[in-house]
TORLUM-849832 format. One record per residue (C-alpha): residue number from 1; residue in one letter; chain; y, x, z. Coordinates in steps of 0.05 Angstrom, whole numbers. Layout:
REM TORLUM-849832
num; residuo; cadena; yy; xx; zz
NUM; A; A; Y; X; Z
...
This chain:
REM TORLUM-849832
num; residuo; cadena; yy; xx; zz
1; M; A; 4; -1; -1
2; L; A; 50; 62; 20
3; D; A; 32; 96; -45
4; Y; A; 43; 29; -84
5; L; A; 116; 21; -49
6; K; A; 135; 93; -67
7; H; A; 135; 67; -141
8; I; A; 172; 7; -132
9; E; A; 247; 3; -153
10; F; A; 299; -54; -163
11; A; A; 333; -76; -220
12; N; A; 385; -114; -176
13; P; A; 389; -83; -115
14; A; A; 451; -115; -91
15; Y; A; 417; -172; -75
16; L; A; 381; -136; -19
17; Y; A; 440; -149; 22
18; I; A; 426; -219; 16
19; L; A; 369; -202; 70
20; L; A; 428; -188; 128
21; I; A; 419; -265; 130
22; I; A; 356; -264; 166
23; P; A; 381; -238; 233
24; L; A; 435; -285; 227
25; L; A; 382; -347; 217
26; V; A; 340; -322; 271
27; V; A; 402; -327; 323
28; W; A; 416; -393; 301
29; Y; A; 344; -420; 311
30; I; A; 346; -391; 377
31; F; A; 405; -422; 398
32; K; A; 385; -488; 367
33; N; A; 320; -493; 404
34; F; A; 351; -488; 472
35; S; A; 400; -541; 454
36; T; A; 352; -588; 435
37; F; A; 307; -590; 502
38; A; A; 306; -650; 539
39; E; A; 359; -654; 601
40; I; A; 314; -689; 652
41; Q; A; 323; -672; 723
42; F; A; 263; -661; 764
43; S; A; 258; -639; 839
44; S; A; 193; -605; 828
45; F; A; 153; -575; 771
46; S; A; 94; -577; 806
47; P; A; 60; -635; 772
48; F; A; 68; -596; 703
49; S; A; 42; -530; 733
50; T; A; -36; -548; 718
51; L; A; -20; -564; 651
52; K; A; -38; -516; 586
53; K; A; -4; -509; 522
54; T; A; -40; -539; 466
55; A; A; -42; -492; 401
56; K; A; -2; -538; 375
57; Q; A; 55; -524; 418
58; R; A; 38; -447; 418
59; F; A; 46; -442; 343
60; Y; A; 105; -492; 335
61; H; A; 151; -430; 315
62; L; A; 102; -414; 264
63; L; A; 136; -454; 218
64; F; A; 208; -420; 224
65; I; A; 172; -354; 213
66; L; A; 140; -379; 145
67; R; A; 208; -408; 124
68; I; A; 241; -335; 142
69; L; A; 191; -294; 101
70; T; A; 196; -346; 41
71; I; A; 270; -333; 40
72; A; A; 262; -257; 43
73; L; A; 208; -261; -8
74; V; A; 253; -296; -56
75; I; A; 309; -256; -43
76; I; A; 265; -194; -66
77; V; A; 240; -233; -121
78; L; A; 322; -237; -143
79; A; A; 327; -166; -131
80; R; A; 269; -149; -189
81; P; A; 224; -104; -163
82; Q; A; 193; -57; -217
83; S; A; 142; -8; -218
84; S; A; 163; 65; -243
85; L; A; 110; 109; -271
86; S; A; 122; 170; -302
87; R; A; 76; 229; -333
88; K; A; 99; 297; -349
89; N; A; 62; 340; -397
90; V; A; 88; 412; -395
91; S; A; 51; 466; -438
92; I; A; 76; 543; -428
93; E; A; 65; 596; -470
94; G; A; 51; 651; -423
95; I; A; 77; 724; -424
96; D; A; 30; 779; -389
97; I; A; 74; 830; -360
98; V; A; 57; 900; -335
99; L; A; 109; 937; -290
100; A; A; 100; 1020; -303
101; Y; A; 133; 1051; -243
102; D; A; 147; 1126; -232
103; L; A; 125; 1153; -165
104; S; A; 138; 1221; -177
105; S; A; 178; 1261; -119
106; S; A; 246; 1263; -152
107; M; A; 244; 1185; -139
108; L; A; 255; 1203; -68
109; A; A; 325; 1222; -78
110; E; A; 379; 1171; -42
111; D; A; 430; 1158; -99
112; F; A; 398; 1086; -89
113; K; A; 394; 1063; -18
114; P; A; 347; 1077; 22
115; N; A; 316; 1115; -43
116; R; A; 297; 1106; -118
117; I; A; 224; 1083; -102
118; E; A; 243; 1029; -48
119; A; A; 306; 1004; -87
120; A; A; 253; 997; -149
121; R; A; 203; 964; -110
122; E; A; 256; 911; -77
123; I; A; 278; 897; -145
124; G; A; 209; 892; -172
125; L; A; 187; 844; -127
126; Q; A; 239; 797; -135
127; F; A; 227; 794; -207
128; I; A; 153; 779; -194
129; D; A; 177; 723; -148
130; G; A; 219; 698; -203
131; R; A; 165; 689; -253
132; P; A; 110; 642; -223
133; N; A; 82; 624; -292
134; D; A; 67; 697; -321
135; R; A; 9; 743; -307
136; M; A; 36; 807; -282
137; G; A; 1; 882; -265
138; L; A; 25; 947; -242
139; V; A; 8; 1015; -271
140; V; A; 40; 1071; -228
141; F; A; 47; 1146; -251
142; S; A; 76; 1213; -232
143; G; A; 32; 1274; -252
144; E; A; -27; 1225; -269
145; A; A; -26; 1154; -282
146; Y; A; -73; 1096; -255
147; T; A; -78; 1019; -249
148; Q; A; -54; 994; -179
149; C; A; -69; 920; -198
150; P; A; -90; 893; -264
151; L; A; -66; 833; -293
152; T; A; -60; 776; -253
153; S; A; -35; 704; -237
154; D; A; -36; 722; -161
155; H; A; 29; 749; -141
156; G; A; 6; 747; -72
157; V; A; -45; 796; -88
158; L; A; 1; 844; -133
159; K; A; 50; 842; -84
160; S; A; 13; 866; -33
161; L; A; -12; 926; -73
162; F; A; 62; 940; -96
163; L; A; 77; 952; -26
164; Q; A; 23; 997; -11
165; V; A; 43; 1050; -66
166; K; A; 81; 1110; -42
167; N; A; 101; 1180; -62
168; G; A; 44; 1232; -54
169; L; A; -20; 1189; -74
170; I; A; -27; 1225; -136
171; E; A; -13; 1298; -162
172; D; A; 68; 1306; -168
173; G; A; 102; 1312; -238
174; T; A; 124; 1261; -289
175; A; A; 75; 1235; -339
176; I; A; 116; 1183; -376
177; G; A; 60; 1184; -439
178; D; A; 2; 1174; -390
179; G; A; 41; 1119; -347
180; L; A; 54; 1086; -421
181; A; A; -16; 1085; -450
182; T; A; -49; 1067; -386
183; A; A; -5; 999; -384
184; V; A; -21; 990; -454
185; S; A; -91; 991; -441
186; R; A; -83; 938; -386
187; I; A; -47; 894; -434
188; K; A; -70; 908; -504
189; D; A; -129; 854; -509
190; S; A; -82; 801; -470
191; K; A; -81; 731; -514
192; A; A; -12; 722; -483
193; I; A; 50; 700; -538
194; S; A; 85; 762; -508
195; K; A; 64; 825; -479
196; V; A; 115; 870; -444
197; I; A; 118; 933; -407
198; I; A; 173; 950; -364
199; L; A; 177; 1029; -352
200; M; A; 217; 1057; -306
201; T; A; 223; 1130; -288
202; D; A; 278; 1181; -271
203; G; A; 256; 1245; -300
204; E; A; 231; 1279; -365
205; N; A; 159; 1280; -388
206; N; A; 130; 1345; -361
207; R; A; 58; 1333; -352
208; G; A; -1; 1288; -373
209; S; A; -49; 1287; -436
210; V; A; -16; 1232; -475
211; D; A; 49; 1240; -519
212; P; A; 104; 1185; -497
213; L; A; 121; 1172; -571
214; S; A; 40; 1171; -587
215; A; A; 36; 1120; -538
216; A; A; 96; 1080; -562
217; E; A; 57; 1077; -623
218; I; A; -1; 1047; -597
219; A; A; 34; 997; -558
220; K; A; 72; 974; -628
221; L; A; 4; 969; -654
222; F; A; -20; 921; -606
223; G; A; 45; 879; -611
224; V; A; 68; 905; -539
225; R; A; 146; 907; -528
226; V; A; 168; 963; -478
227; Y; A; 234; 962; -433
228; T; A; 249; 1034; -411
229; I; A; 295; 1033; -346
230; G; A; 327; 1106; -332
231; I; A; 335; 1111; -261
232; G; A; 383; 1158; -226
233; T; A; 465; 1160; -220
234; M; A; 502; 1204; -265
235; G; A; 513; 1277; -254
236; F; A; 486; 1298; -181
237; A; A; 439; 1265; -128
238; P; A; 423; 1282; -61
239; Y; A; 345; 1302; -54
240; P; A; 312; 1305; 16
241; F; A; 269; 1367; 33
242; Q; A; 222; 1378; 89
243; T; A; 245; 1445; 126
244; P; A; 216; 1475; 194
245; F; A; 286; 1447; 219
246; G; A; 272; 1376; 195
247; V; A; 299; 1339; 132
248; Q; A; 354; 1370; 101
249; Y; A; 393; 1348; 35
250; Q; A; 407; 1388; -27
251; N; A; 446; 1362; -87
252; M; A; 400; 1356; -155
253; E; A; 416; 1348; -223
254; V; A; 393; 1281; -248
255; K; A; 351; 1298; -312
256; I; A; 329; 1232; -349
257; D; A; 304; 1240; -425
258; E; A; 341; 1181; -452
259; P; A; 333; 1202; -526
260; L; A; 258; 1190; -504
261; L; A; 265; 1129; -471
262; K; A; 303; 1096; -527
263; Q; A; 264; 1116; -580
264; I; A; 202; 1089; -537
265; A; A; 240; 1021; -535
266; K; A; 266; 1023; -608
267; T; A; 192; 1036; -628
268; T; A; 165; 978; -595
269; N; A; 224; 933; -607
270; G; A; 247; 934; -535
271; N; A; 306; 957; -498
272; Y; A; 331; 1019; -462
273; Y; A; 377; 1011; -395
274; R; A; 409; 1057; -354
275; A; A; 409; 1044; -281
276; T; A; 457; 1085; -250
277; S; A; 458; 1039; -180
278; K; A; 412; 990; -138
279; T; A; 468; 932; -159
280; K; A; 459; 958; -231
281; L; A; 380; 959; -230
282; D; A; 378; 889; -202
283; S; A; 425; 866; -264
284; I; A; 378; 896; -319
285; F; A; 316; 863; -290
286; K; A; 351; 796; -294
287; E; A; 377; 809; -365
288; I; A; 303; 825; -380
289; D; A; 281; 764; -345
290; K; A; 327; 722; -387
291; L; A; 303; 762; -448
292; E; A; 229; 737; -437
293; K; A; 230; 669; -414
294; S; A; 169; 633; -427
295; K; A; 174; 577; -471
296; I; A; 162; 512; -440
297; D; A; 144; 441; -479
298; V; A; 163; 381; -428
299; T; A; 143; 314; -452
300; E; A; 161; 259; -407
301; F; A; 136; 188; -409
302; H; A; 168; 131; -368
303; K; A; 139; 57; -358
304; K; A; 167; 5; -322
305; S; A; 140; -63; -306
306; E; A; 162; -129; -268
307; E; A; 129; -136; -198
308; F; A; 162; -198; -173
309; L; A; 114; -242; -194
310; Y; A; 62; -216; -135
311; F; A; 116; -235; -80
312; L; A; 138; -300; -117
313; I; A; 69; -322; -110
314; I; A; 69; -300; -44
315; A; A; 130; -339; -25
316; A; A; 105; -395; -62
317; F; A; 35; -398; -18
318; L; A; 76; -383; 43
319; L; A; 126; -445; 24
320; I; A; 68; -500; 13
321; I; A; 35; -474; 79
322; E; A; 99; -487; 116
323; I; A; 104; -549; 75
324; T; A; 39; -572; 97
325; L; A; 42; -558; 172
326; R; A; 113; -590; 172
327; Y; A; 88; -656; 147
328; T; A; 24; -660; 180
329; I; A; 6; -628; 244
330; Y; A; 82; -621; 258
331; K; A; 105; -683; 231
332; T; A; 159; -717; 270
333; I; A; 183; -786; 270
334; P; A; 258; -794; 259
């Protein structure tokens, strides 16, 4: 019954204000009955103490209750209750995305707060939260590359594994080619309409067994678009060093192989971005998010049907019962 009422709307809801007359009728009925009692004086009520009310007396007010219910139902009929049913068909052309994430020691530089690794992770997690309909995966690389999380629609698992990555898990260095090739191997067999890799790095390719441009050509062959992001401020950045006297900082020159990253993006029909701050990195991910929106086809069906007939039948039934009782059991002589 409650589920049925949830779908009820009224074509003429203003008529429902007439229901405010119901409390007034109840008050009128109470005062009317008090004023119609016979005013006969008795010195004692004891002669009537043993008398019990008959069923007819007990249900006398039923006539008024039936009349009130009938009036209420007629008002609801005037308001024209309608059931509103809707159905929505949604088809999503999914996008598969792999994040290729640089874990080299240079990513510990603190030109991003608290450092490049943590800033890139924070923005990446926000990006994952903003794309609930896409499958996503995570590849990490430094001197070598490995898959931290394969493509999955379970973003909770992906985020948990993302939080576990840290510098020092694998050999140091910057193997951009290996990172890109590993990401391509994870997404190449995808049946998604769009296949995307977002590669983040702050350095130059100096390790690995796969040439970055060869990896880009392989990505192009499998229809994978690569967005490359160079992370690091212009000039110099503070880099922490562990010494016997604690952590010391030294300004290190920021060296990003931008021509290489631009060529990778161009080869795969993607874009290259330079993130010089955490705010800029956030805006880059928001731009990529807009460029790679899932296509959603929505078809809505709405159907309304008149429901006043049910209320009218119940009102007529109650009115017939009231009239029958009033002119039979509760018939009065003028």
